[in-house]
C-alpha positions, 0 to 999 in steps of 0.5 A: 308117582302120586300124580300118576295114581287115581284116587281109588289106587291112592286110597288102596295104597294108604290102607296097605301102608297103614296095615304094614306099619304099626302106629306110634301108639301101638309101638309105645304100648308094651305087651300085656304080661302073661296071666299068672292065674290061668283059667285052669288054676281059677277053676281048680280053686273054685272047686276046692272051696265049693263054688260052682260057676259056668265057663263063661262066668269064670272067663269074666272073673279071670281078668279081675283075679289077675288084676287083684293079685298084686294088691292081695300080695301087698296086703299079705306083706303088711306086718300085723301083730297077732295081738292087734284088735280086729276093726269090728267096733267103732269107739268114738270116745278116747280110751278110758284111763281104766277099763270099765268095771262089770257091775251086775245086780247084787244078789244075796248069797243063796244056800246050797248043800254040796259044792256040786250044787253050784256047778251051773250057777251064774257068775252073779250067784257065785260072786255073792257067795265068794264075797260073803265067804260062804264058799271059797274060790279054791273049793269052786276051782277044785270042783270045776277042775274035777268036772273038766277032767271027768267030762272032757275025755268024752266031749273033747272040750279041753286042750290044756288044763291049767290046774296048777295055775288055777289053784295058785290063783284061787288061793290068792283070791281067797287070801285077798278076799279074807283080808278085805281086798275084794276086787269085784264080782269076778274075783275068785270066779273060775273061767276057761279061755278059748284057745284062740287067746294068747296066754303067757307061758301056756300053749296057745294052739289055735286048735291047729296041728302046726301050732300045737306047741306054740307058746307066747310070752304075753297075754291077750288083753282079755286074759290080762283084764280077767287076771286083774279082776281076780278071775281064775283060769282053769283051762284053754278050751277047744276050738276048730282049727284056726277058728273054723268048725268044731274039728281040732287036732285032738278030735271033734268037740261034742255037744253035751246034749247030742254027742253025735253033733259038734260044739265048741269048747267054750260051750261044751265045757260049761253046758246047762245041767245034762239030762238024767243019766248023762 
């Protein structure tokens, strides 16, 4: 038959046959799976998080979002313990056998009238007074507990007051300092833990309603180290739900200087001296 075809007809026949029969490569290529993230889903998600893009820009990113989805899902399946330290610092040396000690410049014990006069003193001043036994950890702890009870209902800076534990730790610190077992400049110093840090047997809510009854059976490293240094835990302080903003399940933590504005519990619980009449 080919002998009866001229060149032009032969070219036309080949073109028709090529279009009718898929190539071997086409037969071996599986069809692309349907997109799991549609353009409508992508647009809705972007609106939800407050990002604005043009329709053309959203079309450009759609393929990449679908390609990355499998990787995102694989990452979420990795079991990372809650006490894993974030990779925010690079430590080029081997871990020390013992944590480094905090060594502030020693201060001479200062004079004061009432225990309330010490409410806004820095740790260095309080440490000197405690070491010299000019003031007791129990007195400091009681004073700070009363201040938290007085101001937290207005500022919403405390999630859990650990009064019983604080008084026990303060009494232990006083006894140790009295017999000469001084641990260092944090011994007997009252402090508050942001409710992001796990505390054994005490609620750790992350400021979020679904976790408001969450209790761990271990301490965060920072809590352990402060406990070993003799510090006294007064309270678990407020934080925005899941460390976002100032709104937690108990309300909005307020700025002591302007209660119309928000703050965090770590700041509001121990602000600078308030204005007169506050």
